[in-house]
N, C-alpha and C positions, 0 to 999 in steps of 0.2 A: 504494500500500500504506500501511496505517496504521503509525504509529511506536509501538513499545512501549518505554516508559521502563525497564521491568524487564529487557529483553534487550539493551540497548545500553549501551556504555560512554560514549557521549556524553551530555552534560547536556541538550541540546535536540535536537529532530529536525533532520535535515539541511535546510538552507535550500533552499526551492523557490520559484521565481519565482511570485508571485501568491497564495501561501498564507500564512495567518496562523500565528503560533507560538502554541502552547498549553502551559501548564504542567500536568503530570500529578502528582497527589498520590495516593499509595497509602495505603489504610486497612487497618489490621489487621483480621482476621476478627471479633474481639470488638466492635470499633467499629461495623462494618457490622451485626452482629446486634442490638446495642443500639439503633441507629437504627431498625431494622425493628420492634423491640418497641415503641419510643416512638411510631412512626407508627401502629401497630395500636391502641395504647392510646388515642391521641388520637381516632382515627376511631370507636372503640367508644363513647367518652364523648360524642361529638357526636350519635350516634343513639340513645343510651340514653333511655328514658322514665322519669319519676319513678315511685316505688313506688306501686302501686294505680291507675296511669293505664291506661286501655284504649286510648288512641290515638284519632285522629280517623277516623271512618268515611269511606270514599271513596264518592262518588256515581257511579253508573253513567252512562256517556255516553248521551245521547239525540240523536235526529235527527228533523227534521220535513221531509216532502216536501209541497210545495204545488203544486196543479195547478188550472188554470182550464179551464172547459168549452170556451173558444175564446180565441185570442190576439188576435183583432180582433172588434169589435162595432159595430153601428150605434148611433147616439145613442138613448138610452132603452131599449135592448134589455137584458134581464136575463142575467146570467151566474151560474154556480155555481162556487164555489171549494171545493176539497176538500183538507183537510190530513190527513196521516197521521203519527202520532207513534209512534216505535219506539225501543227500546233494543236495539241489536244486531239480531237477527231477531225479537225479541219485541214484539208490539203492546202498547201501554200503554192500558188502558181506564180510564174514569172520571177522566181528567185534564183540567183546564181549559186552554183555549187562548184567545188573543186575537189580533185582526187589526188591523194598522196599514196606513194607505194614504197616498199622496201623489200629487199631480198635476203634470203639466207641460203647459202649453198650447203651441200651435204657435208662439207669439211670446215666451214667457217661459221661465225656467229652472225646475228642479224646486223645488216648494214644500217646506215642512217636513213631516216625518212627523206625521200626526194622532195623536190619543190612541188607545191600544190598546183596542179594544172587544171584549168577550167574545163568543166564537162558540159557547160551550157546552162540553160535555165530550165526550171521545172515547168511541166505542162499543167493543164487544168486539174489533173489528178495528183499533182505534187511530185511527179516522177521525172527523173532525168536518167537516160541510159547511155552507156558507153559501149559500143560494139567494136569488135576487132582487137580486144585486149589480148596481147600475146604474152604468156608467162615466159620467164627466162628459160634458156635451153639448159639441159642437163637433168638427168634423172635424179630425183630426190631434192631438187631445188624447190624452195617454198617462197611464195610471194605474198606479202600482206598488203591489203588495201584499206583505205580509210577515206571517208568523204567528209568535207567540212562545209558549213554554212556560216558566213561571216556575220550574219545578223542583218536586220533591216529595220526601218522605222516601226516601232511597236513590237518587234520580235527579237528575242535573244539569240546570240550565236550558239551553235551546237556542232557536234560531230557524231559520226556513226561509230558503232563498235568496229573493231578490226576483224576483217575476214581473211582467211588464209586459203590460198590455192596451191596445191602441190603438183609438181610436174612428175608424171609417172613414166 
């Protein structure tokens, strides 16, 4: 049971093995109310905006889904990559996307990401496709692809998850 300093004639709680002693200070009701008013005033001042300010607009979240026509490809065989840009359930049309890639050979580690190259703008369904993508030559070579959206008025930037295509 908790010890209540207001209902006990003892100055400290009864000694109990393994427990710490605490001092209890009682505040009068006006002190508690004044502290509450001060806290409310400080928090209101922290979020107040200057006169005439409209605030910073928030950009809507965007997401990109990237799909490859196949996960494995023979050397010099072409693939199609399709990216779909959405904000929630709404497809975003006429937005520019770019594609970055990097390669890992069978004997080396992943190379650096290449320069992001434009893949055009999205159509009415929010899609942009790249046809004729040729994975690197060499059996066991892996290529990773990632699509980026730089953002637009009212929409936040985003990027797709990385997809990997293996040369078989």
